[in-house]
BALOBA-1460 file (C-alpha; in Angstrom, 3 decimals):
// residues 199
<rec num="1" residu="m" x="123.264" y="122.056" z="46.739"/>
<rec num="2" residu="e" x="124.700" y="118.937" z="49.305"/>
<rec num="3" residu="i" x="123.708" y="119.127" z="53.442"/>
<rec num="4" residu="i" x="125.540" y="116.344" z="55.138"/>
<rec num="5" residu="p" x="124.502" y="115.868" z="59.403"/>
<rec num="6" residu="e" x="127.652" y="114.541" z="61.193"/>
<rec num="7" residu="s" x="127.155" y="112.772" z="64.941"/>
<rec num="8" residu="l" x="128.906" y="114.449" z="67.494"/>
<rec num="9" residu="f" x="129.158" y="112.955" z="71.411"/>
<rec num="10" residu="p" x="125.802" y="110.127" z="70.098"/>
<rec num="11" residu="t" x="124.286" y="108.259" z="72.702"/>
<rec num="12" residu="l" x="124.252" y="104.693" z="72.890"/>
<rec num="13" residu="v" x="121.681" y="102.583" z="73.530"/>
<rec num="14" residu="w" x="122.379" y="98.772" z="72.900"/>
<rec num="15" residu="t" x="120.190" y="96.557" z="72.689"/>
<rec num="16" residu="t" x="120.307" y="92.306" z="71.866"/>
<rec num="17" residu="l" x="117.681" y="89.303" z="71.961"/>
<rec num="18" residu="f" x="117.855" y="86.443" z="72.836"/>
<rec num="19" residu="d" x="118.116" y="83.417" z="70.461"/>
<rec num="20" residu="d" x="116.412" y="80.890" z="73.992"/>
<rec num="21" residu="r" x="114.033" y="83.436" z="75.221"/>
<rec num="22" residu="q" x="111.138" y="81.235" z="75.801"/>
<rec num="23" residu="s" x="112.150" y="78.490" z="77.563"/>
<rec num="24" residu="f" x="114.815" y="80.645" z="79.282"/>
<rec num="25" residu="n" x="112.686" y="83.151" z="80.493"/>
<rec num="26" residu="k" x="110.246" y="80.302" z="81.587"/>
<rec num="27" residu="d" x="112.847" y="79.587" z="84.621"/>
<rec num="28" residu="l" x="114.111" y="82.850" z="85.107"/>
<rec num="29" residu="l" x="109.748" y="83.656" z="86.271"/>
<rec num="30" residu="k" x="110.597" y="81.238" z="88.510"/>
<rec num="31" residu="v" x="113.005" y="81.101" z="90.353"/>
<rec num="32" residu="a" x="112.281" y="85.958" z="90.207"/>
<rec num="33" residu="l" x="108.417" y="84.525" z="91.385"/>
<rec num="34" residu="q" x="109.864" y="82.929" z="94.057"/>
<rec num="35" residu="l" x="112.178" y="85.605" z="95.333"/>
<rec num="36" residu="r" x="108.916" y="88.300" z="95.320"/>
<rec num="37" residu="q" x="108.211" y="85.155" z="97.647"/>
<rec num="38" residu="r" x="111.087" y="85.259" z="100.306"/>
<rec num="39" residu="d" x="110.762" y="89.465" z="100.894"/>
<rec num="40" residu="p" x="107.239" y="90.507" z="99.725"/>
<rec num="41" residu="a" x="108.167" y="94.013" z="101.353"/>
<rec num="42" residu="g" x="111.092" y="94.173" z="98.301"/>
<rec num="43" residu="v" x="112.807" y="97.961" z="98.405"/>
<rec num="44" residu="s" x="111.516" y="101.168" z="97.225"/>
<rec num="45" residu="k" x="113.636" y="102.893" z="94.363"/>
<rec num="46" residu="t" x="112.100" y="105.018" z="91.317"/>
<rec num="47" residu="n" x="109.378" y="102.621" z="91.242"/>
<rec num="48" residu="i" x="105.454" y="103.739" z="91.424"/>
<rec num="49" residu="k" x="103.518" y="100.926" z="93.078"/>
<rec num="50" residu="g" x="105.692" y="98.043" z="91.752"/>
<rec num="51" residu="w" x="107.671" y="95.987" z="94.045"/>
<rec num="52" residu="q" x="111.440" y="96.118" z="93.809"/>
<rec num="53" residu="s" x="114.321" y="93.151" z="95.260"/>
<rec num="54" residu="a" x="118.406" y="94.747" z="97.050"/>
<rec num="55" residu="n" x="120.034" y="94.457" z="94.103"/>
<rec num="56" residu="n" x="121.751" y="91.285" z="95.380"/>
<rec num="57" residu="l" x="121.116" y="89.134" z="92.705"/>
<rec num="58" residu="q" x="124.061" y="88.481" z="91.034"/>
<rec num="59" residu="h" x="125.422" y="86.530" z="94.630"/>
<rec num="60" residu="l" x="122.025" y="84.206" z="94.177"/>
<rec num="61" residu="p" x="123.259" y="81.437" z="92.242"/>
<rec num="62" residu="e" x="119.633" y="80.775" z="90.853"/>
<rec num="63" residu="f" x="119.838" y="83.717" z="89.276"/>
<rec num="64" residu="e" x="123.683" y="83.002" z="87.868"/>
<rec num="65" residu="a" x="122.394" y="82.047" z="84.487"/>
<rec num="66" residu="i" x="121.101" y="85.635" z="83.873"/>
<rec num="67" residu="n" x="124.277" y="87.714" z="85.989"/>
<rec num="68" residu="l" x="126.458" y="85.340" z="83.286"/>
<rec num="69" residu="r" x="124.868" y="86.895" z="80.422"/>
<rec num="70" residu="i" x="124.218" y="90.489" z="81.495"/>
<rec num="71" residu="l" x="128.256" y="90.083" z="82.096"/>
<rec num="72" residu="q" x="128.797" y="88.546" z="78.279"/>
<rec num="73" residu="v" x="126.820" y="91.624" z="76.812"/>
<rec num="74" residu="c" x="128.640" y="94.189" z="78.439"/>
<rec num="75" residu="e" x="131.769" y="92.446" z="77.676"/>
<rec num="76" residu="r" x="130.911" y="91.984" z="74.207"/>
<rec num="77" residu="i" x="130.283" y="96.306" z="74.133"/>
<rec num="78" residu="t" x="133.329" y="97.640" z="76.432"/>
<rec num="79" residu="e" x="135.229" y="95.614" z="73.588"/>
<rec num="80" residu="s" x="133.143" y="97.542" z="71.163"/>
<rec num="81" residu="q" x="134.300" y="101.502" z="72.766"/>
<rec num="82" residu="h" x="138.388" y="100.279" z="73.349"/>
<rec num="83" residu="f" x="138.085" y="99.921" z="77.114"/>
<rec num="84" residu="k" x="141.513" y="98.294" z="78.546"/>
<rec num="85" residu="k" x="142.060" y="95.041" z="78.634"/>
<rec num="86" residu="d" x="143.178" y="95.416" z="82.413"/>
<rec num="87" residu="f" x="140.078" y="95.983" z="82.781"/>
<rec num="88" residu="v" x="137.372" y="93.473" z="84.646"/>
<rec num="89" residu="l" x="133.770" y="94.501" z="84.757"/>
<rec num="90" residu="q" x="131.677" y="94.084" z="88.004"/>
<rec num="91" residu="h" x="127.954" y="94.742" z="87.967"/>
<rec num="92" residu="q" x="125.002" y="94.484" z="90.428"/>
<rec num="93" residu="a" x="120.970" y="93.637" z="89.720"/>
<rec num="94" residu="w" x="117.755" y="93.687" z="90.766"/>
<rec num="95" residu="l" x="114.272" y="91.964" z="90.080"/>
<rec num="96" residu="n" x="111.717" y="94.412" z="89.309"/>
<rec num="97" residu="i" x="107.670" y="93.097" z="89.834"/>
<rec num="98" residu="s" x="105.382" y="95.874" z="88.276"/>
<rec num="99" residu="p" x="102.403" y="95.060" z="88.212"/>
<rec num="100" residu="p" x="99.190" y="96.584" z="86.402"/>
<rec num="101" residu="g" x="98.985" y="100.441" z="87.448"/>
<rec num="102" residu="a" x="103.114" y="100.782" z="88.434"/>
<rec num="103" residu="s" x="105.943" y="102.796" z="86.860"/>
<rec num="104" residu="n" x="109.158" y="103.395" z="87.542"/>
<rec num="105" residu="q" x="109.681" y="107.478" z="87.592"/>
<rec num="106" residu="i" x="112.525" y="108.787" z="85.943"/>
<rec num="107" residu="h" x="116.898" y="108.806" z="86.842"/>
<rec num="108" residu="y" x="119.675" y="107.846" z="87.010"/>
<rec num="109" residu="h" x="122.826" y="105.469" z="87.817"/>
<rec num="110" residu="p" x="125.750" y="107.690" z="89.348"/>
<rec num="111" residu="n" x="128.946" y="105.356" z="89.871"/>
<rec num="112" residu="c" x="128.549" y="103.083" z="87.167"/>
<rec num="113" residu="h" x="129.771" y="102.610" z="83.254"/>
<rec num="114" residu="f" x="127.100" y="101.018" z="81.967"/>
<rec num="115" residu="s" x="123.052" y="99.890" z="82.942"/>
<rec num="116" residu="g" x="120.681" y="98.191" z="81.659"/>
<rec num="117" residu="v" x="117.474" y="95.885" z="81.722"/>
<rec num="118" residu="y" x="116.325" y="92.826" z="80.611"/>
<rec num="119" residu="y" x="112.645" y="91.884" z="80.122"/>
<rec num="120" residu="v" x="111.110" y="88.932" z="81.426"/>
<rec num="121" residu="s" x="107.947" y="88.674" z="80.967"/>
<rec num="122" residu="l" x="105.222" y="91.054" z="80.087"/>
<rec num="123" residu="d" x="102.260" y="91.666" z="77.914"/>
<rec num="124" residu="a" x="103.161" y="93.784" z="75.070"/>
<rec num="125" residu="p" x="102.286" y="96.550" z="73.684"/>
<rec num="126" residu="d" x="100.305" y="98.263" z="76.624"/>
<rec num="127" residu="c" x="102.797" y="96.862" z="79.777"/>
<rec num="128" residu="g" x="104.836" y="101.092" z="79.453"/>
<rec num="129" residu="s" x="107.082" y="100.851" z="77.693"/>
<rec num="130" residu="i" x="111.200" y="102.384" z="78.441"/>
<rec num="131" residu="y" x="112.135" y="105.778" z="77.992"/>
<rec num="132" residu="f" x="115.095" y="108.028" z="77.910"/>
<rec num="133" residu="r" x="115.484" y="111.990" z="78.382"/>
<rec num="134" residu="d" x="117.634" y="113.861" z="75.863"/>
<rec num="135" residu="p" x="120.993" y="113.954" z="77.622"/>
<rec num="136" residu="r" x="121.795" y="117.591" z="76.122"/>
<rec num="137" residu="v" x="120.779" y="119.393" z="79.368"/>
<rec num="138" residu="a" x="121.314" y="122.835" z="77.463"/>
<rec num="139" residu="s" x="118.728" y="121.392" z="74.741"/>
<rec num="140" residu="r" x="116.472" y="122.242" z="76.758"/>
<rec num="141" residu="m" x="116.362" y="126.317" z="77.121"/>
<rec num="142" residu="l" x="114.606" y="126.387" z="74.049"/>
<rec num="143" residu="t" x="112.672" y="124.499" z="72.063"/>
<rec num="144" residu="y" x="112.115" y="123.937" z="68.401"/>
<rec num="145" residu="p" x="108.656" y="124.450" z="66.347"/>
<rec num="146" residu="i" x="108.298" y="120.550" z="65.452"/>
<rec num="147" residu="e" x="105.498" y="119.842" z="63.670"/>
<rec num="148" residu="r" x="106.681" y="116.397" z="65.187"/>
<rec num="149" residu="p" x="110.162" y="115.212" z="66.665"/>
<rec num="150" residu="t" x="113.078" y="113.571" z="65.250"/>
<rec num="151" residu="d" x="115.609" y="111.959" z="66.997"/>
<rec num="152" residu="f" x="117.922" y="115.249" z="66.686"/>
<rec num="153" residu="t" x="113.996" y="117.263" z="68.217"/>
<rec num="154" residu="a" x="112.696" y="115.493" z="70.181"/>
<rec num="155" residu="s" x="113.769" y="115.855" z="74.052"/>
<rec num="156" residu="e" x="112.359" y="111.943" z="74.777"/>
<rec num="157" residu="l" x="112.759" y="109.173" z="72.716"/>
<rec num="158" residu="r" x="110.744" y="105.628" z="73.694"/>
<rec num="159" residu="m" x="111.973" y="102.415" z="72.687"/>
<rec num="160" residu="r" x="109.374" y="99.638" z="73.282"/>
<rec num="161" residu="p" x="109.406" y="95.486" z="75.597"/>
<rec num="162" residu="e" x="110.145" y="93.014" z="74.645"/>
<rec num="163" residu="e" x="110.651" y="89.490" z="75.825"/>
<rec num="164" residu="g" x="113.680" y="88.229" z="75.769"/>
<rec num="165" residu="r" x="115.766" y="91.875" z="74.850"/>
<rec num="166" residu="m" x="118.183" y="93.711" z="76.897"/>
<rec num="167" residu="y" x="119.220" y="97.571" z="77.071"/>
<rec num="168" residu="v" x="122.187" y="98.630" z="78.589"/>
<rec num="169" residu="f" x="122.463" y="102.331" z="78.162"/>
<rec num="170" residu="p" x="125.207" y="104.385" z="80.362"/>
<rec num="171" residu="g" x="124.278" y="105.374" z="83.684"/>
<rec num="172" residu="w" x="123.945" y="108.630" z="83.452"/>
<rec num="173" residu="l" x="121.098" y="108.666" z="80.944"/>
<rec num="174" residu="e" x="118.021" y="109.402" z="82.206"/>
<rec num="175" residu="h" x="115.883" y="106.843" z="81.748"/>
<rec num="176" residu="g" x="112.060" y="106.123" z="83.116"/>
<rec num="177" residu="v" x="109.355" y="103.293" z="82.190"/>
<rec num="178" residu="d" x="106.098" y="104.014" z="81.417"/>
<rec num="179" residu="e" x="103.152" y="103.143" z="83.108"/>
<rec num="180" residu="n" x="102.100" y="99.085" z="82.762"/>
<rec num="181" residu="q" x="98.445" y="99.575" z="81.018"/>
<rec num="182" residu="s" x="98.390" y="96.157" z="80.262"/>
<rec num="183" residu="g" x="96.564" y="92.953" z="82.078"/>
<rec num="184" residu="r" x="99.621" y="91.463" z="84.169"/>
<rec num="185" residu="d" x="103.236" y="92.032" z="84.728"/>
<rec num="186" residu="r" x="105.990" y="93.342" z="84.386"/>
<rec num="187" residu="i" x="108.997" y="91.458" z="85.540"/>
<rec num="188" residu="s" x="112.280" y="92.705" z="84.547"/>
<rec num="189" residu="i" x="115.777" y="92.279" z="85.635"/>
<rec num="190" residu="s" x="117.700" y="95.847" z="86.290"/>
<rec num="191" residu="f" x="121.754" y="95.709" z="85.874"/>
<rec num="192" residu="n" x="124.377" y="98.685" z="86.797"/>
<rec num="193" residu="v" x="127.833" y="97.971" z="85.599"/>
<rec num="194" residu="l" x="131.062" y="98.446" z="86.496"/>
<rec num="195" residu="a" x="134.105" y="98.555" z="84.713"/>
<rec num="196" residu="v" x="137.124" y="98.389" z="86.872"/>
<rec num="197" residu="p" x="141.159" y="97.883" z="87.476"/>
<rec num="198" residu="r" x="142.098" y="94.237" z="87.337"/>
<rec num="199" residu="i" x="143.639" y="93.060" z="90.332"/>
């Protein structure tokens, strides 16, 4: 007897690793540290013991290169998901600097189609994984008596960050970042993307 699983309503996380990440991140790290120096207070949202910039990197010329890549990656994703051709993408982005001991509590991003993060600098493997919570709320009513979790039975799934890698996921997907247990800052750029009608 053959039993065939079918995937219904899958939750997708897209990821890409930039080929030129070493030189690209070197330039990005420089402007990131300059931005924190200009605004040492930052803002407080989901970051715990970390620093976060305002959601305005999309307006800063020194971040033009990463802004362009965010939109390019998300445009490819929207094409694969058959978004309407008369819609364009708008985004906002912000910088995260998480020293040893810092983390990001679990949260989601309302009012956007996609969210994501790009990793600029980190000390793997102890810098803290990004994790995602099962969005099927009804699945929490009764847990499975499992010996080890699978993609189907897990309540949370983790992905280990890597310098030069970008993750994109639905804005409604709950996510957080584990504590940075490495010896240096974890630096990343987060973003939200919204498809809006072309004017």
